[in-house]
C-alpha positions as a Python dict, from the first residue, in 0.01 Angstrom:
ca = {
    (1, 'M'): (0, 0, 0),
    (2, 'K'): (-372, 9, -85),
    (3, 'V'): (-573, 331, -92),
    (4, 'S'): (-855, 136, 75),
    (5, 'D'): (-632, 106, 382),
    (6, 'F'): (-711, 472, 448),
    (7, 'D'): (-1088, 443, 455),
    (8, 'F'): (-1316, 512, 751),
    (9, 'D'): (-1684, 569, 818),
    (10, 'L'): (-1805, 919, 905),
    (11, 'P'): (-2166, 1015, 977),
    (12, 'R'): (-2263, 1296, 741),
    (13, 'E'): (-2388, 1508, 1030),
    (14, 'Q'): (-2030, 1534, 1160),
    (15, 'I'): (-1912, 1721, 849),
    (16, 'A'): (-1894, 2079, 974),
    (17, 'Q'): (-2106, 2325, 779),
    (18, 'E'): (-2034, 2628, 999),
    (19, 'P'): (-1717, 2734, 1177),
    (20, 'A'): (-1696, 2751, 1554),
    (21, 'P'): (-1565, 3077, 1700),
    (22, 'R'): (-1189, 3090, 1651),
    (23, 'G'): (-1013, 2901, 1928),
    (24, 'A'): (-1332, 2734, 2054),
    (25, 'S'): (-1304, 2417, 1845),
    (26, 'R'): (-1211, 2090, 2005),
    (27, 'L'): (-856, 1958, 1990),
    (28, 'L'): (-751, 1593, 1989),
    (29, 'V'): (-386, 1541, 2086),
    (30, 'L'): (-208, 1225, 1971),
    (31, 'D'): (130, 1146, 2123),
    (32, 'R'): (284, 903, 1874),
    (33, 'P'): (559, 762, 2098),
    (34, 'S'): (313, 653, 2370),
    (35, 'G'): (-6, 629, 2165),
    (36, 'A'): (-186, 837, 2428),
    (37, 'I'): (-482, 1050, 2320),
    (38, 'A'): (-605, 1361, 2501),
    (39, 'H'): (-919, 1566, 2437),
    (40, 'T'): (-922, 1940, 2499),
    (41, 'R'): (-1008, 2276, 2340),
    (42, 'F'): (-795, 2445, 2079),
    (43, 'D'): (-741, 2756, 2289),
    (44, 'R'): (-553, 2531, 2536),
    (45, 'I'): (-300, 2412, 2278),
    (46, 'A'): (-26, 2600, 2465),
    (47, 'D'): (-46, 2331, 2734),
    (48, 'F'): (97, 2084, 2481),
    (49, 'L'): (369, 2307, 2337),
    (50, 'R'): (710, 2381, 2484),
    (51, 'P'): (916, 2697, 2519),
    (52, 'G'): (1151, 2705, 2222),
    (53, 'D'): (913, 2527, 1984),
    (54, 'L'): (906, 2682, 1637),
    (55, 'L'): (551, 2712, 1506),
    (56, 'V'): (546, 2744, 1125),
    (57, 'V'): (233, 2876, 954),
    (58, 'N'): (122, 2921, 594),
    (59, 'D'): (42, 3288, 530),
    (60, 'T'): (-138, 3239, 198),
    (61, 'R'): (-465, 3428, 148),
    (62, 'V'): (-774, 3285, -23),
    (63, 'F'): (-922, 3486, -308),
    (64, 'P'): (-1285, 3463, -426),
    (65, 'A'): (-1209, 3219, -705),
    (66, 'R'): (-1560, 3095, -795),
    (67, 'L'): (-1734, 3298, -1065),
    (68, 'T'): (-2098, 3257, -1169),
    (69, 'G'): (-2227, 3402, -1495),
    (70, 'R'): (-2383, 3315, -1830),
    (71, 'R'): (-2287, 3170, -2163),
    (72, 'V'): (-2287, 3390, -2471),
    (73, 'P'): (-2514, 3404, -2665),
    (74, 'S'): (-2742, 3135, -2513),
    (75, 'G'): (-2764, 3294, -2168),
    (76, 'G'): (-2732, 2957, -1995),
    (77, 'A'): (-2580, 2953, -1645),
    (78, 'V'): (-2209, 2888, -1610),
    (79, 'E'): (-1968, 2845, -1319),
    (80, 'C'): (-1593, 2890, -1333),
    (81, 'L'): (-1347, 2799, -1058),
    (82, 'L'): (-1019, 2981, -1117),
    (83, 'M'): (-706, 2788, -1029),
    (84, 'G'): (-352, 2908, -988),
    (85, 'T'): (-244, 3257, -1084),
    (86, 'G'): (-359, 3447, -1389),
    (87, 'L'): (-93, 3525, -1649),
    (88, 'D'): (-94, 3858, -1833),
    (89, 'V'): (-138, 3829, -2211),
    (90, 'E'): (125, 4034, -2392),
    (91, 'D'): (-77, 4092, -2710),
    (92, 'A'): (-404, 4153, -2522),
    (93, 'P'): (-360, 4431, -2262),
    (94, 'G'): (-600, 4400, -1970),
    (95, 'A'): (-645, 4026, -2024),
    (96, 'E'): (-524, 3729, -1819),
    (97, 'D'): (-512, 3357, -1896),
    (98, 'W'): (-620, 3118, -1620),
    (99, 'D'): (-649, 2746, -1561),
    (100, 'A'): (-1005, 2679, -1450),
    (101, 'L'): (-1273, 2421, -1387),
    (102, 'V'): (-1594, 2509, -1568),
    (103, 'H'): (-1953, 2388, -1558),
    (104, 'P'): (-2129, 2273, -1772),
    (105, 'G'): (-1807, 2138, -1918),
    (106, 'Q'): (-1967, 1958, -2213),
    (107, 'K'): (-2106, 2287, -2348),
    (108, 'L'): (-1791, 2494, -2297),
    (109, 'K'): (-1563, 2391, -2580),
    (110, 'P'): (-1270, 2596, -2711),
    (111, 'G'): (-1404, 2916, -2862),
    (112, 'S'): (-1703, 2935, -2624),
    (113, 'R'): (-1765, 3272, -2464),
    (114, 'V'): (-1896, 3359, -2118),
    (115, 'V'): (-1959, 3675, -1920),
    (116, 'F'): (-1959, 3750, -1547),
    (117, 'E'): (-2105, 4081, -1435),
    (118, 'G'): (-2229, 4268, -1130),
    (119, 'Q'): (-2102, 4493, -853),
    (120, 'G'): (-1996, 4746, -1118),
    (121, 'A'): (-1761, 4499, -1286),
    (122, 'T'): (-1774, 4290, -1604),
    (123, 'L'): (-1547, 4003, -1696),
    (124, 'E'): (-1563, 3858, -2046),
    (125, 'G'): (-1422, 3509, -2087),
    (126, 'E'): (-1320, 3286, -2375),
    (127, 'I'): (-1241, 2915, -2351),
    (128, 'L'): (-901, 2870, -2515),
    (129, 'E'): (-837, 2498, -2477),
    (130, 'R'): (-958, 2181, -2313),
    (131, 'R'): (-733, 2015, -2055),
    (132, 'F'): (-742, 1695, -1850),
    (133, 'H'): (-1009, 1610, -1587),
    (134, 'G'): (-1250, 1880, -1701),
    (135, 'R'): (-1006, 2168, -1680),
    (136, 'R'): (-996, 2452, -1932),
    (137, 'R'): (-765, 2736, -2021),
    (138, 'V'): (-971, 3055, -2000),
    (139, 'R'): (-888, 3409, -2109),
    (140, 'L'): (-1051, 3678, -1895),
    (141, 'R'): (-1079, 4042, -1996),
    (142, 'E'): (-1219, 4320, -1777),
    (143, 'A'): (-1463, 4532, -1976),
    (144, 'S'): (-1546, 4812, -1734),
    (145, 'G'): (-1210, 4974, -1670),
    (146, 'R'): (-1094, 4772, -1370),
    (147, 'S'): (-812, 4521, -1355),
    (148, 'V'): (-896, 4152, -1380),
    (149, 'T'): (-792, 4110, -1015),
    (150, 'E'): (-1026, 4389, -902),
    (151, 'A'): (-1312, 4239, -1102),
    (152, 'V'): (-1254, 3890, -960),
    (153, 'D'): (-1254, 4034, -608),
    (154, 'A'): (-1582, 4218, -679),
    (155, 'L'): (-1762, 3932, -857),
    (156, 'G'): (-1615, 3619, -706),
    (157, 'H'): (-1751, 3387, -441),
    (158, 'V'): (-1548, 3223, -164),
    (159, 'P'): (-1463, 2874, -296),
    (160, 'L'): (-1592, 2675, -1),
    (161, 'P'): (-1517, 2302, -30),
    (162, 'P'): (-1782, 2089, -203),
    (163, 'Y'): (-1874, 1906, 120),
    (164, 'I'): (-1999, 2234, 273),
    (165, 'D'): (-2355, 2210, 152),
    (166, 'R'): (-2455, 2576, 154),
    (167, 'P'): (-2382, 2889, -49),
    (168, 'D'): (-2095, 3107, 63),
    (169, 'R'): (-2182, 3416, 265),
    (170, 'L'): (-2018, 3755, 303),
    (171, 'E'): (-1871, 3658, 641),
    (172, 'D'): (-1691, 3362, 481),
    (173, 'R'): (-1460, 3610, 307),
    (174, 'E'): (-1282, 3666, 639),
    (175, 'R'): (-1375, 3356, 837),
    (176, 'Y'): (-1232, 3131, 565),
    (177, 'Q'): (-897, 3306, 616),
    (178, 'T'): (-635, 3271, 886),
    (179, 'V'): (-577, 3579, 1102),
    (180, 'Y'): (-224, 3595, 960),
    (181, 'A'): (-323, 3555, 592),
    (182, 'R'): (-111, 3789, 383),
    (183, 'T'): (-20, 3666, 34),
    (184, 'R'): (-315, 3634, -209),
    (185, 'G'): (-326, 3321, -420),
    (186, 'S'): (-514, 3021, -270),
    (187, 'I'): (-845, 2868, -371),
    (188, 'A'): (-869, 2686, -36),
    (189, 'A'): (-771, 2789, 313),
    (190, 'P'): (-490, 2620, 505),
    (191, 'T'): (-761, 2518, 747),
    (192, 'A'): (-552, 2416, 1048),
    (193, 'G'): (-468, 2782, 1085),
    (194, 'L'): (-833, 2890, 1103),
    (195, 'H'): (-838, 2808, 1476),
    (196, 'F'): (-577, 3062, 1583),
    (197, 'T'): (-668, 3403, 1721),
    (198, 'D'): (-438, 3702, 1761),
    (199, 'A'): (-472, 3662, 2139),
    (200, 'L'): (-371, 3295, 2126),
    (201, 'L'): (-70, 3373, 1909),
    (202, 'S'): (33, 3641, 2159),
    (203, 'E'): (-3, 3391, 2443),
    (204, 'L'): (217, 3143, 2261),
    (205, 'A'): (480, 3410, 2201),
    (206, 'A'): (473, 3503, 2571),
    (207, 'R'): (539, 3137, 2656),
    (208, 'G'): (853, 3138, 2443),
    (209, 'I'): (711, 2972, 2133),
    (210, 'E'): (866, 3117, 1818),
    (211, 'R'): (670, 3167, 1496),
    (212, 'A'): (778, 3170, 1132),
    (213, 'Q'): (584, 3167, 808),
    (214, 'V'): (600, 3005, 468),
    (215, 'T'): (375, 3063, 170),
    (216, 'L'): (209, 2786, -25),
    (217, 'H'): (-84, 2870, -251),
    (218, 'V'): (-338, 2590, -210),
    (219, 'G'): (-477, 2470, -541),
    (220, 'Y'): (-747, 2232, -657),
    (221, 'G'): (-514, 1943, -582),
    (222, 'T'): (-615, 1967, -217),
    (223, 'F'): (-953, 1822, -323),
    (224, 'K'): (-818, 1596, -598),
    (225, 'P'): (-951, 1244, -541),
    (226, 'V'): (-706, 956, -527),
    (227, 'R'): (-815, 756, -830),
    (228, 'A'): (-545, 489, -813),
    (229, 'E'): (-587, 163, -624),
    (230, 'M'): (-234, 174, -488),
    (231, 'V'): (-107, 472, -290),
    (232, 'E'): (227, 477, -470),
    (233, 'E'): (55, 532, -806),
    (234, 'H'): (-103, 862, -703),
    (235, 'T'): (48, 1200, -795),
    (236, 'V'): (-31, 1540, -645),
    (237, 'D'): (-60, 1864, -838),
    (238, 'A'): (220, 2117, -825),
    (239, 'E'): (164, 2409, -588),
    (240, 'A'): (368, 2729, -572),
    (241, 'F'): (555, 2805, -251),
    (242, 'E'): (814, 3039, -104),
    (243, 'V'): (1038, 3012, 201),
    (244, 'T'): (1237, 3327, 279),
    (245, 'S'): (1590, 3345, 414),
    (246, 'E'): (1447, 3465, 746),
    (247, 'T'): (1229, 3156, 782),
    (248, 'A'): (1506, 2925, 663),
    (249, 'D'): (1737, 3072, 928),
    (250, 'A'): (1474, 3018, 1198),
    (251, 'L'): (1437, 2656, 1089),
    (252, 'S'): (1814, 2608, 1089),
    (253, 'R'): (1846, 2749, 1441),
    (254, 'A'): (1566, 2527, 1571),
    (255, 'R'): (1726, 2217, 1422),
    (256, 'R'): (2069, 2313, 1554),
    (257, 'D'): (1930, 2369, 1904),
    (258, 'H'): (1723, 2046, 1896),
    (259, 'R'): (1398, 2240, 1931),
    (260, 'R'): (1077, 2110, 1779),
    (261, 'V'): (946, 2237, 1445),
    (262, 'I'): (566, 2231, 1450),
    (263, 'A'): (391, 2265, 1115),
    (264, 'V'): (48, 2428, 1117),
    (265, 'G'): (-134, 2240, 844),
    (266, 'T'): (-49, 1982, 582),
    (267, 'T'): (39, 2256, 333),
    (268, 'T'): (310, 2383, 567),
    (269, 'A'): (435, 2029, 624),
    (270, 'R'): (470, 1969, 249),
    (271, 'V'): (668, 2290, 208),
    (272, 'L'): (902, 2213, 497),
    (273, 'E'): (966, 1859, 380),
    (274, 'S'): (1039, 1989, 29),
    (275, 'L'): (1330, 2207, 141),
    (276, 'E'): (1694, 2131, 77),
    (277, 'I'): (1920, 2081, 380),
    (278, 'S'): (2289, 2147, 340),
    (279, 'G'): (2563, 1914, 456),
    (280, 'S'): (2608, 2134, 764),
    (281, 'G'): (2239, 2096, 852),
    (282, 'A'): (2127, 2441, 738),
    (283, 'V'): (1783, 2470, 580),
    (284, 'M'): (1794, 2647, 244),
    (285, 'P'): (1546, 2918, 140),
    (286, 'A'): (1353, 2834, -176),
    (287, 'R'): (1091, 2952, -418),
    (288, 'G'): (919, 2736, -677),
    (289, 'E'): (670, 2449, -691),
    (290, 'T'): (636, 2131, -492),
    (291, 'R'): (481, 1805, -601),
    (292, 'L'): (585, 1622, -287),
    (293, 'F'): (342, 1343, -195),
    (294, 'I'): (389, 1234, 165),
    (295, 'Y'): (255, 894, 267),
    (296, 'P'): (361, 624, 518),
    (297, 'G'): (724, 542, 472),
    (298, 'H'): (824, 906, 432),
    (299, 'R'): (1120, 999, 650),
    (300, 'F'): (1051, 1338, 806),
    (301, 'R'): (1357, 1562, 806),
    (302, 'V'): (1213, 1889, 937),
    (303, 'V'): (864, 1843, 1087),
    (304, 'D'): (844, 1716, 1446),
    (305, 'A'): (474, 1781, 1513),
    (306, 'L'): (168, 1881, 1314),
    (307, 'V'): (-145, 2084, 1383),
    (308, 'T'): (-413, 1971, 1139),
    (309, 'N'): (-786, 1926, 1085),
    (310, 'F'): (-957, 1591, 1025),
    (311, 'H'): (-938, 1482, 662),
    (312, 'L'): (-1146, 1294, 407),
    (313, 'P'): (-1129, 914, 379),
    (314, 'R'): (-887, 783, 115),
    (315, 'S'): (-738, 1130, 65),
    (316, 'S'): (-374, 1226, 15),
    (317, 'L'): (-400, 1446, 325),
    (318, 'L'): (-505, 1152, 542),
    (319, 'M'): (-206, 964, 402),
    (320, 'L'): (22, 1255, 501),
    (321, 'V'): (-97, 1262, 862),
    (322, 'S'): (-69, 883, 873),
    (323, 'A'): (293, 914, 767),
    (324, 'L'): (357, 1132, 1070),
    (325, 'G'): (135, 965, 1328),
    (326, 'G'): (126, 606, 1203),
    (327, 'R'): (-168, 471, 1001),
    (328, 'E'): (-318, 253, 1273),
    (329, 'A'): (-279, 519, 1541),
    (330, 'I'): (-437, 783, 1318),
    (331, 'L'): (-733, 565, 1227),
    (332, 'Q'): (-783, 479, 1595),
    (333, 'A'): (-773, 848, 1680),
    (334, 'Y'): (-1024, 919, 1402),
    (335, 'A'): (-1251, 648, 1540),
    (336, 'Q'): (-1235, 815, 1881),
    (337, 'A'): (-1310, 1151, 1721),
    (338, 'V'): (-1620, 1007, 1555),
    (339, 'T'): (-1735, 848, 1881),
    (340, 'H'): (-1679, 1174, 2072),
    (341, 'G'): (-1872, 1378, 1816),
    (342, 'Y'): (-1585, 1581, 1671),
    (343, 'R'): (-1663, 1797, 1369),
    (344, 'F'): (-1470, 1707, 1054),
    (345, 'Y'): (-1304, 1879, 759),
    (346, 'S'): (-1237, 2245, 678),
    (347, 'Y'): (-1464, 2417, 932),
    (348, 'G'): (-1430, 2134, 1183),
    (349, 'D'): (-1218, 2053, 1487),
    (350, 'A'): (-842, 2009, 1509),
    (351, 'M'): (-574, 1757, 1594),
    (352, 'L'): (-218, 1787, 1722),
    (353, 'I'): (15, 1501, 1630),
    (354, 'E'): (342, 1487, 1823),
    (355, 'R'): (635, 1277, 1699),
    (356, 'K'): (875, 1376, 1976),
}
């Protein structure tokens, strides 16, 4: 299967730069069995859900992972995008080692030093090693008495995606989070969840729609370009996840009772499809990493429907939604979305794909 089979044209002006008020975005509903498409608003999503549906969300929380500072001793500007979770250094108390993307990469070789300071915090950094695709291993040490985490929170910027062509603002710290965000660790929001409000979630609960949560910390892999020519040659980066016994039990009950499992976001879908199912049909709790790459031909075992945003051409996320909705049907729906002026990507409009 060719990566070029997942290409489409999108006018640049339809790439959302600002979020709509929560719940006010548009919603395109694709019914895969019939091929029917409906256009509505996200706050009317309850009209397309059924009592007994299990809505599964990703409760990860974005942290301000982009640091701006200067090189030492030259004073030249430097940017550092932290990825993953920092690891404490046993022989260096108060220090953490991180995987990171740095700029300018050609000037930041192993042994280079950088500093990030402001807001009463100072982080000193040393490049430890060079890794693939411009990545570095960086050691960060807090020099003003705070923890590294506290300093990152004080100094960091919200890591808005590169196609949002503006600096982050203070309000992005909360708007680029879901209302149910709980577990710190992502460098990108699970954006399908950005549309939900507390009031909408309460309405869904009143209509008999159950909710459960998983945790998957979104890493840089969500933006990783597909460099291969053939889909099957692509690999996705590992991302840490956790599914508790409580959530696994809710999934098992829904499957046993033939109720739909609706994943909110591609991150949630990847977690659910990574889970082990026992011979009796019970879904097993799990904690670890997933490298699952879902593309057409994948046989869905858990997910029956998906709430998602509109994704980049030729991306692994577009391939995932095509696996659920069918490539031709998805591309036709995307073409309709373009024609109808939908807003695309992280701060854009939403889509509901129903398999059954």
